[in-house]
C-alpha positions as CSV (number, residue, x, y, z in Angstrom):
1,M,13.5,-14.6,10.4
2,I,13.8,-11.4,12.4
3,R,16.1,-9.7,9.8
4,P,13.5,-9.9,6.9
5,F,10.9,-8.4,9.2
6,L,13.2,-5.5,10.1
7,V,13.8,-4.9,6.4
8,A,10.1,-4.9,5.8
9,L,9.5,-2.5,8.9
10,Q,12.3,-0.2,7.8
11,F,11.0,0.2,4.0
12,L,7.3,0.4,4.7
13,T,7.4,2.7,7.8
14,R,9.4,5.4,9.4
15,I,9.7,3.5,12.7
16,P,13.2,3.7,13.8
17,V,14.8,0.3,13.6
18,R,18.4,0.1,14.9
19,T,20.8,-2.7,13.4
20,N,24.5,-2.7,12.5
21,D,23.9,-5.7,10.3
22,Q,24.0,-5.6,6.5
23,Y,21.0,-7.2,4.9
24,S,21.5,-9.9,2.2
25,D,19.5,-10.1,-1.0
26,Q,17.7,-13.1,0.4
27,D,16.7,-11.0,3.4
28,I,15.2,-8.3,1.2
29,G,13.3,-10.9,-0.8
30,N,12.1,-12.7,2.3
31,S,10.8,-9.2,3.6
32,L,7.9,-9.5,1.3
33,L,6.5,-12.2,3.6
34,Y,6.2,-9.7,6.3
35,Y,4.4,-6.9,4.4
36,P,0.9,-7.9,5.7
37,L,2.2,-8.0,9.1
38,V,3.7,-4.5,8.7
39,G,0.3,-3.6,7.5
40,F,-1.2,-4.8,10.6
41,I,1.1,-2.9,12.8
42,I,0.5,0.3,10.9
43,G,-3.3,-0.3,11.2
44,L,-3.0,-1.1,14.7
45,L,-1.3,2.2,15.5
46,L,-3.9,4.1,13.6
47,F,-6.7,2.1,15.2
48,S,-5.3,3.0,18.7
49,S,-5.0,6.6,17.5
50,G,-8.6,6.9,16.4
51,W,-9.7,5.2,19.8
52,M,-7.7,7.4,22.0
53,L,-8.9,10.5,20.3
54,N,-12.6,9.4,20.3
55,E,-13.6,12.4,22.6
56,S,-12.4,14.9,20.0
57,P,-14.4,16.4,17.2
58,P,-14.7,14.1,14.3
59,L,-13.0,16.5,11.9
60,V,-10.0,16.9,14.3
61,I,-9.7,13.0,14.7
62,A,-9.7,12.5,11.0
63,A,-7.2,15.2,10.3
64,L,-4.8,13.8,13.2
65,V,-5.2,10.2,12.2
66,L,-4.4,11.0,8.5
67,T,-1.4,13.0,9.6
68,I,-0.2,10.2,11.7
69,W,-0.7,7.7,8.7
70,V,1.3,9.9,6.4
71,V,4.2,10.5,8.9
72,L,4.3,6.7,10.0
73,T,4.7,5.8,6.4
74,G,6.7,8.5,5.1
75,G,4.4,9.2,2.2
76,L,6.2,6.3,0.3
77,H,3.3,5.2,-1.6
78,L,2.1,8.7,-2.1
79,D,5.2,9.2,-4.0
80,G,4.6,6.3,-6.2
81,L,1.1,7.4,-6.7
82,A,2.3,10.8,-8.0
83,D,5.0,9.5,-10.3
84,S,2.6,7.0,-11.8
85,A,-0.1,9.7,-12.4
86,D,2.3,12.0,-14.0
87,A,3.8,9.1,-16.2
88,W,0.4,7.6,-17.3
89,I,-0.8,11.0,-18.5
90,G,2.6,12.4,-19.8
91,G,3.5,9.1,-21.3
92,M,0.8,9.4,-24.1
93,G,0.6,5.6,-24.4
94,S,4.3,5.0,-24.8
95,Q,6.1,2.4,-22.7
96,E,9.4,4.1,-23.0
97,K,8.2,7.6,-22.3
98,T,6.0,6.4,-19.3
99,L,9.0,4.7,-17.7
100,L,11.3,7.8,-18.4
101,I,8.7,10.1,-16.8
102,M,8.5,7.8,-13.7
103,K,12.2,8.3,-12.9
104,D,11.9,12.1,-13.0
105,P,12.1,13.2,-9.3
106,N,10.0,16.3,-10.0
107,C,6.2,16.1,-9.3
108,G,4.0,17.4,-12.2
109,P,0.5,18.6,-12.1
110,A,-1.1,15.2,-12.5
111,G,0.9,13.9,-9.5
112,I,-0.1,16.8,-7.4
113,V,-3.8,16.4,-8.1
114,A,-3.6,12.7,-7.4
115,I,-2.1,13.2,-3.9
116,I,-4.7,15.8,-3.1
117,L,-7.6,13.7,-4.4
118,V,-6.5,10.4,-2.4
119,L,-5.8,12.5,0.6
120,L,-9.2,14.3,0.4
121,L,-11.0,10.8,-0.1
122,K,-9.1,9.4,2.8
123,F,-9.9,12.4,5.1
124,T,-13.5,12.2,4.3
125,A,-13.6,8.3,4.9
126,L,-11.7,8.8,8.3
127,H,-14.1,11.4,9.3
128,T,-17.0,9.0,8.8
129,L,-15.1,6.2,10.5
130,S,-14.6,8.5,13.4
131,I,-18.4,9.0,13.8
132,T,-19.4,5.4,13.5
133,G,-16.2,4.1,15.5
134,N,-15.5,1.4,12.9
135,W,-11.8,1.6,13.2
136,S,-11.4,-2.2,12.5
137,A,-12.2,-1.5,8.8
138,L,-9.1,0.6,8.6
139,L,-7.0,-2.1,10.2
140,F,-8.3,-4.6,7.4
141,T,-7.6,-1.9,4.7
142,L,-4.0,-1.5,5.7
143,I,-3.5,-5.3,5.8
144,L,-5.1,-6.2,2.5
145,S,-3.5,-3.4,0.7
146,R,0.0,-4.4,1.6
147,A,-0.7,-8.0,1.0
148,M,-1.2,-7.0,-2.6
149,L,2.5,-6.1,-3.0
150,P,3.9,-9.6,-2.7
151,L,1.0,-10.8,-4.9
152,L,1.9,-8.1,-7.5
153,L,5.5,-9.2,-7.7
154,L,4.6,-12.8,-7.6
155,T,2.3,-12.5,-10.7
156,T,3.8,-9.6,-12.6
157,A,7.2,-9.0,-14.3
158,Y,9.4,-6.1,-12.7
159,V,10.4,-4.1,-15.7
160,R,13.5,-2.4,-14.4
161,T,16.8,-4.2,-13.8
162,D,18.2,-2.2,-10.8
163,G,16.9,-0.9,-7.6
164,L,15.2,-2.4,-4.5
165,G,12.2,-3.5,-6.5
166,A,14.5,-5.6,-8.8
167,T,15.9,-7.3,-5.7
168,L,12.5,-8.0,-4.1
169,S,11.3,-9.6,-7.4
170,K,14.4,-11.6,-8.1
171,Y,14.8,-13.1,-4.4
172,Q,11.1,-13.4,-3.5
173,P,10.3,-16.7,-2.0
174,R,7.5,-17.6,-4.2
175,R,6.0,-20.7,-2.5
176,M,5.9,-19.0,1.0
177,S,4.5,-15.9,-0.6
178,K,1.4,-17.7,-2.0
179,L,1.0,-19.2,1.6
180,V,1.3,-15.8,3.4
181,I,-1.2,-14.1,0.9
182,A,-3.7,-16.9,1.4
183,T,-3.3,-17.0,5.1
184,T,-3.7,-13.2,5.3
185,I,-7.0,-13.3,3.3
186,I,-8.3,-16.2,5.5
187,L,-7.4,-14.4,8.8
188,V,-9.2,-11.1,7.6
189,M,-12.1,-13.3,6.7
190,I,-12.3,-14.8,10.1
191,A,-11.7,-11.7,12.0
192,G,-13.9,-9.5,9.9
193,G,-16.8,-11.9,9.3
194,F,-19.2,-11.5,6.4
195,D,-18.6,-7.8,6.2
196,S,-14.8,-8.5,5.3
197,I,-15.8,-10.6,2.3
198,L,-16.7,-7.3,0.3
199,L,-13.3,-5.8,1.2
200,I,-11.5,-8.9,0.1
201,I,-13.4,-9.1,-3.2
202,T,-12.9,-5.3,-3.7
203,T,-9.2,-5.6,-3.1
204,L,-8.8,-8.4,-5.7
205,I,-10.9,-6.7,-8.3
206,T,-8.8,-3.6,-7.7
207,F,-5.6,-5.5,-8.0
208,L,-6.6,-7.2,-11.3
209,L,-7.7,-4.0,-12.9
210,L,-4.5,-2.1,-11.9
211,R,-2.4,-5.0,-12.9
212,F,-4.1,-4.9,-16.3
213,L,-3.4,-1.3,-16.8
214,M,0.3,-1.7,-15.9
215,L,0.6,-4.8,-18.4
216,C,-0.9,-2.8,-21.1
217,R,1.1,0.3,-20.7
218,I,4.6,-0.8,-19.4
219,G,4.5,-4.6,-19.7
220,G,4.9,-5.2,-16.0
221,T,5.3,-3.3,-12.8
222,T,7.8,-0.9,-11.1
223,G,8.2,0.5,-7.6
224,D,6.1,3.5,-8.3
225,T,3.1,1.6,-9.8
226,A,3.3,-0.7,-6.7
227,G,3.1,2.2,-4.5
228,A,0.0,3.5,-6.7
229,L,-1.5,0.2,-6.2
230,V,-1.4,0.5,-2.5
231,E,-2.8,4.0,-2.3
232,I,-5.5,3.3,-4.7
233,C,-6.4,0.0,-2.7
234,E,-6.5,1.9,0.5
235,T,-8.6,4.7,-0.9
236,I,-11.2,2.5,-2.6
237,L,-11.6,0.0,0.4
238,L,-12.2,2.9,2.8
239,L,-14.8,4.2,0.5
240,V,-16.5,1.0,0.1
241,V,-16.7,0.7,4.0
242,V,-18.1,4.2,4.5
243,L,-20.6,4.0,1.5
244,G,-21.7,0.3,2.2
């Protein structure tokens, strides 16, 4: 099952993965099973960065960890967040117009503001984590947020007929996806103890709310709304940690 893992790693990160093989549609669908693991890898790298920089000023730590975060993921989900923000505001309640705006490669004012606000909130939260040293919360945040992607495709129709998202949705191993999601939640609960329960509940509430908004506006999900889900989940979870 190394090929699906490499697909997940290539898609969700900018970690260089060398392979001459062509991935099948089944490999792409099975890659969803490894999204929480990739979240763990990203979180572990950020956790290590924060720990190694612990002698630096908190503001510097927060800025560097956030920079590493964006570079490591290639801003993948930030792009989805921006497109979704532009489409939700510019779509004026119309499904057709909303989907059309999402395909526009240009970033409008709403998208720019959404990115700025999310990065600002993450920076502030990371600054607090650098003071408290609670970097494990960042690790759980990355894992839980990416576990919501297979859950979204498992429970929500993909409204486009082409692209990577359509392949993921069509070839997703549904039974194994349920097992992976449940196992991820259980492992986070075991590792994080009582404090992790609030994070899990917050993640699920955020997921249900955003899924409801997707269904009301476009009747399902797209790659952009999936990316927005990850960014919003990450931001809310970090805020819950630092405000709790």
